[in-house]
N, C-alpha and C positions, 0 to 999 in steps of 0.2 A: 613083407617081413614080418618073420615070426622071433619074441623077445625071448632072450634063454636067460634063465637066473643069473649065470654067469657072465657075456655081453652085459646083461645092466649090470652088472656089476662093476662091471668096465670102464662103463662110462661115469657111471657115477665115485670112480676115481681119476675120471679124466673133466667132471663134475667141477668136485670140490677144488679141482688145482685149478680150477678156471678162477674161482670164487677167487680165494683161497691170493691168485696174487691179480684178483677184481680186474680183470679182464674181460671189461662188462661185452664185449661185442663179439666176442667165442663164448664170452655164457649163455647172452640171449638164446644162439643154438640149439645148445641143449634142451626149450622146450622145445611141445605143440603149440599150436598158436592162441587155442584157451586152455592149455596148463593155468595150476592153480596151484600159490604161492602163500603162508596164512604162519604166525607163530596166533599157538592155539596162545590164551589165556590174554594176550591186547585185544585194542581195542579196530575197531572194521570189521572188514569181511575181509580183507587180504588183498591181493593181484591177480588179477591174468593177463597170462600172456607175457614175451617176454621184457618188453617194452616195456611193460607196468612193472612188474617185476621186480628188473636193476629200478626203477623209481622206490620203491618200497626198499628196496636197501640201503635206500638214503644213510642209511647209518653209519655205517662201514665205508662210504665215500668222505665222510666225515672226524675220522680216525686218522691217525698215523700211523697204521702197521694194524693188520692183520693174517692171522697165519694158524693155520691148526695142525693141534701137535702131533705127535705120533701118538701108537698103539691103538686105532678107532680100527672099532667091532662093522665087518659091514656082512648083513646075512639077509642072503635075497631064497624070495620062493614065489613060484611065476612069475604076475608083473610088478610086484613087489621087493626094494630093497629099503631097508632099514640099515643104517648108520647111524654107532654110538661113537660121538665127537666129541674135541673140549675144542672151545675155541678162543685161542689171543689174539684177545683188541689192546693195543695198544693207541694210547693218550700222545696228547702234540708235549703237555707237560711232565711225561716219562712213566702216570699210571702206567698198571699191566692189570687188567684182569682175565681171567680165566674163566671160561663156564664153558658150562657142560649141557648137550643139548643129546636128544633121539633124531633122526628123522628121517623122517618115512616117507620115500620116492616111489612111484607109483608110472608106468612105460607104459606106452602102445606107440607100435608101430619105431620103436628103436627112440623116440624120445620123452623129456620128461614132459606128463599132463596130469602131477601132483604132486606136489613138495608143501609140505606142511612139517613144520618143528614145531618138536614137544621140549623146553627148558623150564627150568625154576625162576620169569620171570626179572622176578623179585631179585636177584642177582644179582642183575646186571642191573637194574634198577635201582637198587639199594647203593652198590658199588663206583657208577660210573663217574666221572667228574659233574655236575654242577651245569655246567655253561655245555656239556652234550644234550645232557637231559632235558634242557633248555629252548637248542636250536635243534633236536628231532622232535619236539613238541611244538612247536615252533612255526618250523620249518618243511618239516616232514611233508611230502603226497598226502594225500587225502582218501581213499579209497572207501567211503563208508557209502 
């Protein structure tokens, strides 16, 4: 299968829809077995493979709501797709945090083999509720 920029952009849109729905079983299908995910600037080496990537996203499983805001920009060239987007994190006490990212996804045979997020992680860590920070620091899987 030959990856094309337009096909890869379509897959990325579906990928974000699955993530936004927190449909973990569907979400895992977007990755190659050796796919690597990381948030640049956070501790650890990230995660490899769909199951571990979902585990790495633990922080999203403990919030009340999660969505992508409209207006994302998606640029594709060759096997790379870059998405400029904002995620809305909704915490159980009603706090809402908008967090902007640039995400780089790389494709191989129609699947994502690399997903690296770039954001101002201080925005998230500085504005999320304390209980959330404690759970993430104490309960999230480690991939060091």
